[in-house]
N, C-alpha and C positions, 0 to 999 in steps of 0.2 A: 252886139249888145241888144237884148230884147227890148221892144218898145213898151211904153207904159200900159197900153191897152192889153197887150199880151200878158204882161206880168200880173195885171189886175185880174184878168179873166182866168189865168191858169194857176196862180199861186196863192189865191185867197179862198180856201174852201169855205163853203157855207156851213151853218150850224148842223144841218142835216147830214152833210158829207162828213163832218167831224164825228157825228154819232156812228155812222157806218164804219169809219176807221176804227173807233174805239171798240165796237163790237167785233171787228175783224181781229184786233189785237187779242181780245179775250179768246176768240176761236183758236188762234195760233198757239196761245199759251196752253190751252186745253189739249190740243192735238200734238204739240211738239215739245211740251214742257219736260218730258221724261226722256227725250231722245239722247242717245249716247254716241252718235256717229259724227257729230260736228255740224249737223243740220238742225240744230235745236232752236228753241225760242229765242235765246240770246243772239244766236247767229242772225236770225230774222230781224231782231231789233237793231243790230249793228248795220245790216244791209239797208234797212229802212232809213236810218239816220243819214248814212252816206248817200243814198239815192236821192233823198229830198234835198240834201245839200248840193249835189250835182245838178239836180233838176233846176234849182234856182239859178245856178251859175250858167247853165246851158239854155235857159228859157223854155224848158219843157213843162208839160202839164204836171204840176206837183201832186195833184190829187190822184191822177191815173198812176203816176210813178209810185206813190205811197201805197196804194192798194196792191199794185203788182208786186212790189217789194215784199209786202206782208204775206202775200199768197204764193210767192214763187216756189216754195218748197212744200206746199200743203199736201201734195201727192206726187212727190219726186219720182221720176221714172226709175231711178236706181232701186227704189223700194216697191215698185209696182210692175215687175217683170219687163222692164224696158219700155213700158207704154208711155209715149210722149203725150198722149191725149188724156192721161189720168189727171194731171194737174189742172189743165184748162177746164176739164169737165167738172171737177170738184169746185174750182173757183167760180165757174159759171153758175152752178147750182146755188152756191152760197150767196153770190151777189144778187141773184134773182130773188132769193128769200128776203133780201134787204130792200127790194123794189128799186134796185139801181137801174139807171137808164141803159137801154140795150146797147147804145153806141159805146158807153163806158165799159160794159161787160165784154164786148167784143175786143176792145183795145187791150184790156187786162189779160184776157185769155190768150190773145196773140203773143203778148210779151212773155207770158209763162211758157208757152211752147217754144219760143225762140231763145230763151235766155241761157240755157245750159250748154256746157262744153260737151262736144261730141266726138272728139278725137283730133289729133295733131293735124291731120290732113283734111279736116272737114270745116268748111267755111260756115261761120255761125253769127254773121252780122245781122242784128235785128233791123227790121224795116223802118221803125219809127225812132225819133229821138228819145222818146220815153223808154222804149225797149233798150236802146243803147245805154242810157243812164242806169237802168236797173241791172243790166248785164255787167257794166263797169263796177257798180257797187258790190255785186256778188263776187266778182273776180278779185276785187281789192281785199275782201275778207278771206280769200284763199292765199294771200300773201302775208309776209311778215311773221311775227311771233305767233299770233293766233292762227294764221294759216298753217304753220308747221304743226301746231298742236292739233288742229282739226284733221290734218292729213294722217297723223298717227292714230288719232281716235277712230277714224273710219277704218284704217287698216286693221287695228286691233279688234274692232267689232266684228269684222268679217274674216278673221283668222288669217290675215296675210302676213307673211314674214316681214320683219323690218327691212332686211337686206339679204340678197343672195348674190354674191359676186359672180356666180356662174350664169346669172340670168340677165341678159342685156335688155335695156329699155326698148320699147317698140313704139314707133311713130305711126299709130293707127290711122289708116287712110279712109276708113268708113266708120259710120256709127255702129254698125253691127260688130266690127272688130273691136271697137272700144268697149261696147257693152260686154263682150265675151272675155275681156282682159281679166286675168287673175294674177297680175304681176306683184312684185314686192312693193312695199310702201315707198322705199327710196326711189324705185323706178318711176313712181308716180310724179315725183318732182321733175324728172326729165321729160316725162310724157305729157305733162300738163302744167304744173305750177310754174316752172321756170319759163314757160312759153307765154304766159298770160300778159306780161308787161307789153309785149309787142302786139297784143291783140285787143287792147283797150280802144274804145271809140272816141273818147273825149279828151281834150287837152287837160282839163281839171283832174281827171282820173289818172292820166299819165304822169302828171306832176306828183300826185300822192303815191304812185306806185314805185317811184325810183328808190326810195329808202327801203321800202318793204321788200322789193326784189333783191337788193343788195344783202339784206339780212338773211334771206333764204339762201343766196349763193354762199355766204359765209358759213351758214349752218351746214350745208351739204359738204363743203370743203372740210370743215372741222369733223363732221361725222365720219367721213372716209378716213381722215388721218387717225382718228381714235380707233376705228375699226381695224386699221392695219398696224396699230401699236406705235404710231409715229408721234403721238401726243400723250 
């Protein structure tokens, strides 16, 4: 249970901090408002809300968490030739333009670099509680009904087949293998989405994930039954 000093210091942003947050919201809407891959402005807003909720429950710095959640996809490596430094760089430049404190900028940049999934065999546990909270929020949005919709939106955007029975899922052991993957959308559920429940960092996120995970399991089972003409 976080002590009162920690709660007061970490979960009560100042007026100046709120202004930075609102400016960052406007930036995200401008940059990602037209996205059609599932990494859009509304995804960011959902992750932001979940991350702040988890931050309060876990005693993390809610201001750092909110900024990192808002900026975590501002320059996603998936759309920048696999460059993990693209997001931290853009976020750093943005926060400097807002005269943010160097220590806050450093924390946010580190979270953005650590947060993404990089393959079934790649350990991706963030170093800080703030990073763990943001990662959990992002992964929760990859589960459930919205997670399913986002998965197919991404696959459709990049011309991936919905399903190919002759193509087995691959448990990528390196980030390079994961980046190079061009598998079907259904395979992505086995290669990532259905693995997320066991890779969450916080008790609060794990509790939220249970129903969402079951929903995905039921969907995949139903999808395959319909594919094979059994339903």
